[in-house]
C-alpha positions in Angstrom: -4.1 18.6 0.5 -3.9 15.6 2.8 -1.2 13.0 2.2 -1.4 9.4 3.4 1.3 6.8 4.2 1.3 3.3 5.6 4.4 2.6 7.6 5.4 -1.0 7.9 8.3 -2.8 9.5 9.2 -6.0 11.4 8.2 -5.9 15.1 11.4 -4.4 16.4 12.4 -1.0 17.7 13.0 0.0 14.0 9.2 0.2 13.6 8.9 2.6 16.6 11.7 4.7 15.3 10.1 4.9 11.8 6.8 6.1 13.3 8.5 8.5 15.7 10.5 10.0 12.8 7.3 10.5 10.8 5.6 12.2 13.8 8.6 14.5 14.3 8.1 15.6 10.7 4.5 16.6 11.3 2.7 13.4 10.2 -0.2 12.4 12.4 -1.4 8.9 13.4 -4.5 7.8 11.5 -6.4 4.9 13.0 -5.0 2.0 15.1 -1.8 0.1 14.4 -2.0 -3.3 12.8 0.0 -6.4 13.8 0.3 -9.6 11.8 2.4 -12.6 11.1 4.6 -12.7 8.0 4.8 -16.4 7.2 7.3 -15.9 4.4 9.8 -14.3 6.8 8.6 -16.0 10.0 8.3 -12.7 11.9 5.6 -10.5 13.3 5.1 -7.2 11.3 3.6 -3.9 12.4 1.7 -1.2 10.3 0.6 2.3 11.1 -1.2 4.7 8.9 -0.2 8.4 9.1 -1.5 11.5 7.4 -0.2 15.0 6.9 -1.8 18.3 5.7 0.3 20.0 3.0 -1.1 23.3 2.1 -0.6 24.7 -1.4 0.7 21.6 -3.1 -0.9 19.6 -5.9 -0.7 15.8 -5.6 1.8 14.2 -7.9 2.1 10.3 -7.8 5.9 10.8 -8.3 6.4 12.7 -5.0 8.4 11.0 -2.3 5.9 11.0 0.6 8.6 10.4 3.2 10.3 13.7 2.1 7.1 15.8 2.7 
């Protein structure tokens, strides 16, 4: 089964750390990152999709994707 996550964060080093942590846990980049202005907060935000193959598991909408 393939899992999907969209990682988002303000445009700070925290975003890079979030993506790096996911990569270290076996997630793979999916597509290009996105960058946009959050007018409500007045900051730029980043997004990156990641996917991960998880053999032998059934999808459950209650699963915590970050713990996979």
